[in-house]
C-alpha positions, 0 to 999 in steps of 0.5 A, spaced: 797 066 554 797 069 561 800 075 564 806 074 568 810 079 572 817 079 574 822 083 577 829 084 574 835 088 575 835 095 572 841 093 567 838 086 565 831 090 563 836 095 560 839 090 556 833 087 554 830 094 551 836 095 547 836 088 544 828 088 542 829 096 540 835 094 535 831 087 532 824 091 532 821 087 537 817 088 543 821 086 550 815 081 551 817 077 545 824 077 546 822 074 554 818 069 551 823 067 545 828 066 551 823 062 555 822 058 549 829 056 548 830 055 555 825 050 556 827 047 549 834 046 552 832 043 559 827 038 557 831 032 558 834 035 565 831 033 571 835 038 575 836 045 573 843 049 574 841 055 576 846 059 581 842 063 587 841 070 586 840 075 592 834 079 591 
């Protein structure tokens, strides 16, 4: 594995922390699982349908 940093809005970070705590997992594991699911769901798509987010 490699370490990767992301910048999240505070409300999304809070939601991830709550979800992880309620299920007995680390935030890192929740994020890795979400990424795995995203990759699996987009394997056959050549174009991503992602709306732009201002930073």
